[in-house]
C-alpha positions in Angstrom: 4.8 -2.5 11.8 5.3 -6.4 11.1 1.7 -6.9 10.4 1.7 -3.5 8.3 4.8 -4.4 6.5 3.2 -7.9 5.5 0.1 -6.5 4.2 1.7 -4.0 2.3 4.1 -6.9 0.6 1.3 -9.2 0.2 -0.8 -6.4 -1.8 1.9 -4.6 -3.8 5.0 -6.8 -3.9 4.2 -10.6 -3.2 4.9 -12.2 -6.6 7.8 -11.7 -8.7 7.0 -11.9 -12.2 9.4 -14.6 -14.1 12.4 -13.5 -15.9 12.0 -9.9 -14.6 12.4 -7.8 -11.6 9.3 -6.6 -11.4 7.1 -7.9 -8.2 3.2 -7.5 -8.1 0.7 -8.4 -5.5 -2.9 -9.3 -4.5 -4.2 -5.5 -5.2 -3.6 -5.7 -9.3 -5.0 -9.4 -9.0 -8.0 -8.1 -7.2 -8.5 -5.3 -9.7 -9.2 -8.1 -12.3 -12.5 -8.6 -10.4 -14.7 -5.8 -12.3 -16.6 -3.6 -9.8 -15.5 -5.1 -6.7 -11.9 -5.9 -6.9 -10.8 -2.2 -6.4 -13.2 -1.5 -3.5 -11.7 -4.7 -2.1 -8.2 -3.6 -2.4 -9.3 -0.1 -0.9 -10.7 -1.5 2.0 -7.8 -4.1 3.0 -5.3 -0.6 2.2 -7.4 1.3 4.7 -6.2 -1.2 7.5 -2.5 0.6 7.1 -4.1 4.0 7.7 -5.8 2.9 10.4 -3.0 1.3 12.2 -1.2 5.0 11.5 -4.0 6.4 13.3 -3.6 4.3 16.0 0.0 5.2 16.5 -0.7 8.9 16.5 0.1 10.1 12.8 -0.7 13.4 12.5 -3.6 14.3 10.1 -1.2 15.5 6.9 0.2 12.3 6.9 -2.8 10.4 6.9 -4.4 12.3 4.0 -1.5 11.7 2.1 -2.0 8.1 2.6 -5.7 8.3 1.9 -4.8 10.3 -1.2 -2.6 7.2 -2.3 -5.2 4.9 -1.7 -7.6 7.2 -3.5 -5.6 7.3 -6.4 -5.1 3.2 -6.5 -8.7 2.6 -6.3 -9.6 5.4 -9.1 -6.5 4.6 -11.6 -7.2 0.8 -11.1 -10.7 1.0 -11.7 -10.2 1.6 -15.6 -10.1 -1.7 -17.6 -6.8 -3.2 -18.5 -4.7 0.1 -17.9 -6.0 0.6 -14.5 -4.5 -3.1 -13.7 -1.2 -1.9 -15.0 -1.4 1.1 -12.9 -2.4 -0.9 -9.8 0.8 -2.8 -10.2 3.0 0.2 -10.6 1.5 2.6 -8.3 1.8 0.4 -5.3 0.0 2.7 -2.9 0.5 0.4 0.3 4.4 0.2 0.0 4.3 4.0 -0.3 2.0 4.3 3.0 4.3 1.9 5.0 7.3 4.3 3.7 5.1 7.4 5.2 4.5 5.7 8.1 8.2 4.7 8.6 9.3 8.5 8.0 7.1 9.6 10.7 8.2 7.1 13.0 11.6 8.0 12.2 11.0 11.6 12.6 9.4 11.0 16.2 12.7 8.9 17.4 10.8 5.5 17.1 13.6 3.6 15.4 12.7 0.3 17.5 9.3 0.6 16.4 10.4 0.4 12.8 13.0 -2.3 12.6 13.9 -3.6 9.2 13.0 -1.2 6.4 10.0 -2.3 4.1 11.0 -4.4 1.1 10.8 -1.8 -2.0 
């Protein structure tokens, strides 16, 4: 969970925009690279889904996670507006929360540890 949380934070919330409470990560910055940026972001986001599958997360949750990544990739592909969407959507943080909710429902509180930073 530590690796998954760290990746989600890196991609979605690593940097605070000065003089605001808003945070962005590497994902919207990668989106600035036309064509490849959103593809690279989706590939990095897939790691969280792979880890969730390894933990035994059911298909219904995995599908929701994949839809979050797909929405991020498609929404983020539009020039300029897509980068703003990427910064706001935060699909990786959403997916970590889905994983944590499932683990909590299964009684795996010890695996979850501290909650993911929002």
